[in-house]
N, C-alpha and C positions, 0 to 999 in steps of 0.2 A: 687301437691304443687309446683313443680318446672317447670311446663309448661310455666309459665310466662317468665322465662329466655330464654327458647327455642324459644318462639314466638318473643321475643324481638330481639334475635340474628338473626332469619330468616328475620324479618322486616328490621333490619339494613343491612343485606346482600343484600336484595332486593333493598334498597335505594342506597347502594353503587354500585350495578350493574347498576342501572339507570344512576348514575353519570358517571360511566365508559363508558357506551354506548354513552352518550352525547359527552364526550371528544374524544372517538374513531371516532365518526362520523366526528368531526371537523378535526381530524388527517387524516382521509381518504380523505377528501376534499383537505387537504394540499398536500397529496401525489399525488392525481390526478392532481392537478394544477401544481405541480412540474414536473411530467412526461410529461404533455402536453407542458409546457414551454420548457423543456429540448429537446423535439423533434423538437421544432422550432428554437433552438439555432444554429446559424450559424457563430457567431463571438464572440471572447472573450469579446468584449465591451458590449455585451448584458447579460453576465452571472450574473453579480451582480443584474441587474434589474429583472432577472427571479428568482433569489434566494430569494430576499426580501419578496415577497408575501408568499412564503412557510414558512419562519421563523415567519412572523406575524401571520399566521393562526395557526401554531403549538403552538405559545405562547398563542393565544386566547383559544385553546383547553385546555391547562394546567390551565389557569385561570378559565375556565368554570368548570373543575373538582374540583378544590380547593374551588371555591365559592359554588358549589352544596353541597359538603361534609360539609363545614362550616355551611351551612343552616340546614342540617340534624342534625348535632351535637347540634345546638342551640335548636332543637325541643325536645331534650331528657327531659323527665319529671323531674321536680324539686323534690328534697328530701322533705319528709314531715317535718313539724316543729320539731317533736320529734327527727329527725335525722340530723337536721341542726342548731338547737339552743342549747345553753348551752353545747356545745361539749367540752370534755376534750382535744380531738384532732379531727380535721375535719374528717368527715365520709369518710372511704376508704383510708385514709392516712396510709402509712406503719409505723408500730410501732417498728418492729424488725424482726430479722431472726434467726431461730434456728441454732445450729451447723450443722445440716443436710440440711440447706437451705430452710426450710419451713417458708414463710413470714406470719407475723401476721398483720392484718389491723384494723384500728380503727372503732368501731361501734358508735362513737360519745358519747353516754352515755347509761346507762343501760336500759333506757326506749325506745330506738329506736328498732323497729322491722320492717325491710324492707321486704315486700313480694316478694323477688327476690332471687332465688336460685343460687348457684354456682355449676358448673360442671367441671370435668377434664376428658377429653377424653370420654365423655358420662356418666361418673359416678357422681352421685349427692353427694356433700359433705354437703349440708344444706343451710340454709338461711345466706346471707351475713350480717354482719360479726360477727355472734354469736359464743359463746364459743364452742358449739357442732360442728359447721362448722370447726373450727381449729382442733379439736381433730380428726374428721373424715378425714380431708385432710392430717394431719400428718400421720395417720395410712395408708392411701391410698398410699402416696408417699414413705413411709418407710417400710411398711409391706405388701403392695399390697392388703390390705383388709379394709373393712369398717363395721361399725355396722348399724343396721336398724334405721328407724326414731323413734324419741321420742318426746313427747309433751314438756317436759322440761328437763333440764340437770339432775336433781335429779332422773329422771326415769331410767337413765342408770344403777343405782344400783339395781333396782328391776326387770327391764324388759330385760336387755341385758346380755346374758350369752355366747354369741359367736359373732365372726366377720364372714363376708362372703368374701372369697378370690375372687377377681375380675376375675382373669384369668380362673378359672374353677368352680366358685360358690361353692367351698367346704367350709364346716364349720370349723372355727378356734375357738376352745373352749377358754373361759375366766374363770379365777379363781378369786373369790372375797375374798379380805383380809380385815377384819375389822381393823380399827385403833386400834393399840395395838396387832397386829398380830406378830407371830414369823418370818414371811416372810417380809423382808424390801422392800420398793419400789425400782423398777429398771427402767432404761431408757426405755421409751415407755409405762410405766404404766399410767393408767388414774386415777387421784385423783378426787374422786366424793364428791361434797358438798351436804349437806342436803337441803331439800326444804325450811327450815327456812332461808336460805341465799337468800334474795330478793324474796322469795316466788317461786323461780324457781330452786334453786340450782346452781351449776356451775361445770364445768369440766376443768381440766388442765392436760397437758401432762408432765410427768417427762422427762426432757432433760438431767439431770446429777445429780449425787449424790456424795457429798463430805463426806466420812466417818470420815475424820479427824476433820473437823469443824462441823460435824453433820448438814449438810445443803442439802436441796433438791432444785434444780433449775428447774423451770417449764416454759413451754411455754403456751400461752393462748390468747384468745381474749375476749373482753367485760367483763373484771374484773374491771379495773379502766380506761381503754382506754388511758393510758399514754405510752410514749415511753419506750422501754425496756432498762434495765441496761445491756448493752453489748449484749450477745447472749442468754439472758433469760429474761423473764418478771419479775419474783420475785424469792426470796430465802425464803424457809420455813424451820424453824428449826425442829429438831426431837431429841428425847432422847431414850436411850435404858435402859430398866429396867427389871430385871428378864427374860432376853433373849427375851424380847418383844420390838417392835418398836412403839413409839407413836409420830405421827406427830403433831406438836404444833399449831394446828388450830382447834378451837372448832366446826367448821362447817363441817369438813371433816369426812365423814362416814368411808371411807376406800379407797382402790385402787383396780382396776381391772387389771389383769395381764394375758398375753397370757400363756396358759397352756404349760408346757414343755413336 
């Protein structure tokens, strides 16, 4: 699913290499010309005359490189209409950054599905810039582990019971807590939304919990694609009753938590 991104990066690298070769070739010619002229220099009055062609050729080499790269960038495929029209925020624009530095990007709107994967040091985090991608990237950067592929975010509740640690491929068990559990959400937990939410569900990462004001601060992508409020995307209230915690969102099934 994510081979598209790999091929695109390889293609871009190849094109960049071609541009570099063109500019280096011009630079080599400049260097050869300078060396040749320098060997013929016999008087100070000739030095400026010999130096000028070298400067001109190097300048042309830099112009060749920048022009070549600009042409390659202009060939990048345009975003589909679903990812470029009716955007809450333009696709790929930064929405916010979590307290631990994980950036969230706009997916334009909930209908946008770009068949382009994101990777970090060879580890796939998912399709840009879906909610699942942010959850996996946050876990990768903060816990060194990711969960496996799912078709929709709601499937995390039924199909994902462990993470895989990237360093040694060891399993990291997850515990599921239904909304109304005795175990409150903690930083790093995944809040899972039911399939009834946009027919896909949703996943958000708990970034902070304020027990005084009974608020859960979350980080996410592709919820409303609006800029974050400070260092979190939203605040969700909760109540405690009979020693149980209820998150005040009817779509939330519960939360997945790394087992202690």
